[in-house]
N, C-alpha and C positions, 0 to 999 in steps of 0.2 A: 250244108245249107245254113246260112245265117239265121239265127232265131232272135226275133225282137219281141221282148216282153213289155207290155204297157199296162198300167192300172186299168181295171175294168171301167172305172168311172169316166175315163177320158179316151178309151181305146177307139171308140167309133169315130168321133170327130178328128182325132189325131191321125188315124189311118186314112181318112178322106183327104186330109191336108197333105200328107206325104205322097199319096197316090197322084194328086193333082200337080204337085211340084216336081215330082221325079218320075216321068214316064218310063225311064230305063230301069226302075225298081218296081218289081211286081210283088205286092203284098198278098200272101196266101193265107187267108183266115183259117186258123186252126181251132180246135176245141179249147174253150177257156179253162183255166186252172183255178181251182178254188183257193188252194194254198201253195204258193210257189216256194219250194225248198231252196234256200240260198246255198246249202251244202251240195246240191245236185247241179248247180249251174256250171256250164263249161267255162273255164277260165284260162287265162294266159299269164305267163310270168314276165313282168316288165322290170328290167334292170337299168338303173340310172348309171350310164357308163362312167367309169372312173370313180364310182362311189360305192358304198356298201348297202345302198337301199334297194331292196328287191320287193316287188309287190306282186302278189297273185290275186287277180280279180277279173271279173267280167268287164265289158265296156259299159259302164254305168254313167249315163248322162243325167245331171250336169257335172258330175264329179271328175270326169276326164275331159280335157279341153276338146271341143268339137272340131277344132281346126288342126289337130295333131296329125302329121303325115303318117304316123305309124298305124292309124286307123285302117289304112288301106293295105297294110302288110300282114295283119293277123287274121288267119282263118280259124274256123271251128271254135270261135269264142261267142258266148251269148251276149246279147245287148239288152240293157234295161233302160227304159225311159222313166225317169223319176222326177222330172220337173224341168223348168227352164223354158226358154223360147222354143216353140216347135220348129222355127226356122233353123235353129242350131242343130236339131236332129236331122233336118234335111241336108244341111251342110256336111254333117258327119257321114251320112249315108252316101252323099255324092262323092266324097273322098274314097269311100270303100268301093263304090261302083266304077270309079274312074279307071281302076286297074283291071276291071273285069267285063266291062260292057254291060249288057243286060243282066240283072241280078234278080233271082227269086229269093224272097225272104219269108220265112215262116213267122206269121204275125199272131202272137198269143196274148190274150188278155188274162190278167190274174186279179183275183179279188183280195188277196192278202199275201204277205211274205213272212216266212218263218225260218227257223233253222239258223245255223252258224256257218260263216264262210271259212273254209279251211285255208290257213295261210301257207301251208307247205306245198310247193309245186309237186305235181303228180307226173309220173312217167308219161312221155308222149305229148304233154301239153306244149303249145308253142311258147317260145321264149324270144324276147327281143330286147336288145340293148338300145336305149334311147339316150342320145347325147343332149344334156341340158343346155339351155342358153345361159351364157355368162357375159352379158353386155356390160362393158366397162363404161360407166357413166362419166368418168373423169377425163378420159383421153380427148374427147371432142372439145371439152372446155379448155384443156391445156393448149390444144392446137389453135383454137379460135382466139385465145387470149395471149398467145406466146409473146407477141410484140409488147403488149402491155406489161407482162411479167418482167420482161427484160429492161423496161424503162421505169419500173415502179419499185420503190424501196420495199424490202421484205415486210416491214411493219405495216404497209398499206395493201398488201396482197389480198387481205380479207375483203377489201372494198371492190374487188374485181368479180365479175359474174362467173365464178368457178367454184367448185367444191374442193375440199381437202387442201386448203391454203394455209393451214395453221399447224404449228409444231405441237403435237400432242404426245410427245415422248414421256411427259409426266405420268401418263397412265401406267407406266412400268416402274415408277419410282421405287416401291418396296422391294422389287426383285432386282433391279439394276444394282442396288447396293450390295447384293450378294454375288455379283458376276465376277469378282476378282479382277485380274488384269489379263484379259484374253489377247492373244497375239493378233487374231483376225476376227473382225466383227462384220457381219453382213446385214444390210437392211434390204429386205426383199420387197419389191414394189415400192421403192422409195419416193416415187412421185417427184415433187419439186425439190426434194432434198433436205428439208429443214430438220427432220429427225436424224438423218445421217450426219448432218453438220453438228447437231447437239451431241451425238454419240462421239464424234471425233474430238470435240472439246472436252467431254467428260472422261474420255480414255485417251489421253495424248500419246501414250506409248503403244497404242494399238493401231493396226492398219484397219481403216473403216472403208468399206466398199458399198455404195448404194447402187442397186440394180432396178431398172424399170423398163418395161416394153416400149414406152413412149419416148421416141427420139426428141420430141419437143420438150418434154419434161426434163430429160437429161440435159438438153442444151441450156435450159433455164437454171438448173441446179449447178452446172459447171460455171456459168457466168456469175451466179450469186454467191457461191461459197468456195473459198480457196483456203484450205488448211493443209499443212504438209503431210498429214496422215490420212487425207480424205481423197477418194476418187469415185467416179461414177461410170457405169457401163450400161449400155442398152442390152437388156436381157429379158426374155419372156418366160413364163412358167412352162411353156411347151418344150423348153430346152433344158438339158441337164446343166446343173450349176457348174461353172468352169473352175472348180476348186477341188483339191484332193480330198480323199477320205479322212474324216476326223480332223480337219484342218481349222475349223472355225470354233472358237470358244463361246461366241454369243451370236445368235441369229435372231433378228427381230423382224416383224412385219406388222404394218398398220393399214387396215382397210384395203387390203390387196388380195389376200388368199382366196376370197370368194370368186375371183376371176380365173382361177386355175381350172382349165378344161378337164384335167384328169387329176382330181384332188389326191387320190391314193398314190399315184406316181410322183406327184410333187412332194407329198409328205415323205415318201421313201427317200427321195433325193436329199431333202433337208436333213433327215436323220443320218444319212450316209456322211454328209459333210460335217455334222456336229461332232465335236470332240467328246470323248467319254466323260469328261468333267464339265461339259459345256451346258449352256442354258438356251432354251428356245422360248421366245415370248411372242405372242400374237394378240392383236386387238382388232376386232371387226364385228360386223353383224353376224348373227348365227341363224341357221335354219330353224333352230328349236323354238324361238319366239314366234316364227311364222306358223309353225304347227300349232302353237298355243292360241294364237290370236286370229289366224285366217281360217279357222274351222267354221263351217263344214266343207267349203270347196277343196280344202287340202286333204280331204278324206282319202283320196286316191292319187292326188297330184298336188305338188306344191305350187303356190302362186308365183314365187320368185325364188331362184336358187341362190342360197347363201351358204356359208361354210357349215358343214356338218361335222362337229367334233369327232363323231364316230369314225370318219374316214382317216383320222390321224392316230387312232389308238393302236391298231395292229402294227403299222410301220414303226411307231415309237417303241413298242414292246419288242419287236424283232431286233432292235438295236440296243435293247437294255434300258430304255428310258421309260419313265412313268409320265403319262399324259393326263392332265387334269384340267377341268374348268376351275377358274379361280373367281375373281370378283366380276360382277356384272353391273351394268348401268343402263338407264333408259336414254336412248339417243333421240334424234329428231324424227318426227313423223313424216312419212312420204307415202303417197299412194303406190309408188313403185314397190314398196315393201309390205305395207299393211292395207288391205282392201278397204278397211273402215277409216282410213286416215283423214278423210275429208268430212266425216260425220261430226256434227257439233258435240253431241253427247260423248262420243268416243274421245274427241280431242280434250274435252273438259275433264273427263275421268282420267285420261292418260296424264294430263298435266297435273292433276291433283295427286295422283299416285307418285309421279316423278318428284313433286314438291315435298313429299313426306319421306322420300327415300334418300339415303346418302348418295353422294355423287358416285361412289363405288361401294358396293356392299356384297354380301354373300349372294352368289348367283341364284336367280329365280327365273322360272320359265318365261315370264313376261318381260324380262330384260331384253332389249333389242341387241345390245352389244355385250361382249365379255372379253376378259383376258384369259387366254389359255396358256398353260405353262407345261414345259416338258424338261425333265432333268433326271439324273440317276438317283439322287437322294430324294427322300420324301419332301413334298412341298404342300403347303396348305392349299386345299382345293377340293373339288367334288368331282369324282368320276361317276357320272350318272349311270345307273343300271340300264341295260339294253342299249348302250351306246352304239353297238354294232348290229343291232337287230334289224329286222325288216321294217318297212315304213309303218305298217299298222301297229306293230308293237311299240315303236317309238312314239307314234302319235298317241296311243293309249296312255303311255307313261306321262306324256306332257299334259294331257287332259286331267289325269289324276292329280298331278302336281298342282295345277291351277285350282282344281276343286278343293284342295286342302290348304290353299294359301289364304292370305288376308281377305277380309270382306271387300276391300277396295279392288284387289286383283281379281277376285271372282266376278264382281260386278262389271269390271272392265271387259273381261272375256265374254260374259253373257251379253253385254251391249253389242259387242262386235258380232258375236254369233247370231243374235237375233236379226240384226240389220242385214248381214250378209245372206242369211237364209231367206229373208224376205225378198232381197234383190234377185236371188237365184230362183225364186218361185218354186220352192220345193213342194212336192206333193206329200200327203201323209205317209205314203209308202216309202218315201225317202228315209224317214226316221226309222222305220223297221229295217231298212237296208243298213243304216248306220249301226243299229244294234247288232245286226248279223256280222258286221265287220269288226265291231268292238264290244264283244259280249261282256268283257270285264268292266266296262264303263256304263253299265245299265243305269246306275243312280245319276251320274252326271248327264247322260243323254235324256233321262226322264225329266230332270229339272229343265234342261234345254227345251225339250218338246213342249212342256207345259207353258213355258214363257215365249215360245216362238210365235211369230205372226201367222195368222190363218188367212 
């Protein structure tokens, strides 16, 4: 039987609301609990498919999206209501009941929460692989504007209502100088082809191939750029690269790898094709900044799925390469990536921090974008601890990194956390649950709790 725990202060009216909204769900009032032990909660293990992030947790709202289909697939897991709109709890229970018909729920009020949530999955606990969403925001723009791209000079593409219309190969400048003269260069997710064109001009003796899943983008690239050593192919990340083992001396990707549905498989294929003396360069948004700035909703679930460098570490090491984070930078704000992006205080502090930081500098957790590098020889960069760890360990590391950063970075994070926590309508018990999930971050959470809206 499903067990639903709710704070004693709101358990009565919440139960009445749920009972009225969901006649197919029968709440069975049980004896209240004075201190709910987080370590005794029934949990399940959720694995992000194609990635290295595994999470053991109960269904804790609002930290897990209430519209997730997997809510109806996991039995024998405890539920906690820790804040948010009660209608979202109703929606989540409706998903659960939709697969079962009439459902009995043990409804338990608790006065406080204590203990620590064990991160290690236990024998017999349910496990579920969840496929993340990887919406490609560029393809629809390229399709809609295809005729305009074909009739507009490249130098004016930025005036069109589409993203990623500029050649930003210069982000790889310090590393391209060390690439030698590779016989084959691949640009993965080449989009409209500007970076592949620049690579072909920079390495005239190399064969350069740009690959992208968008036929419209490839059509534009072929029409715009004609060099004897340059070609373009339609190719998606769900397919194996059509090149032999160890055949490419340089593989680059710009703002594309977050769209790989199976990051680990994509990484393994990249390092299969990369030659032993080859170089892999990637530039894009990282999941890490979302963990740092989209807290606390990302406690158990990320707001938007971006590249997790941890997914590339093992595939690189298996082929003898060292994978590292190198330089980072602050990119554009968007509510698609940062929940607080439209808040005036957040925008002001983000802009101030970006204004004092170099265009590229040593990677920091609040950097939205970063260059990642893989090669056999040592390269300057930072291989973050716990890169392959579970979600909570990685989140804890990022919170610790932010708390030790500059005053501007700390204030930026706290501004975002306060605003988002207020929008989530977190109850006081939610902060105790956060402490149970992240016991090593007690000081950071205490500062957050004291500053949070009531």
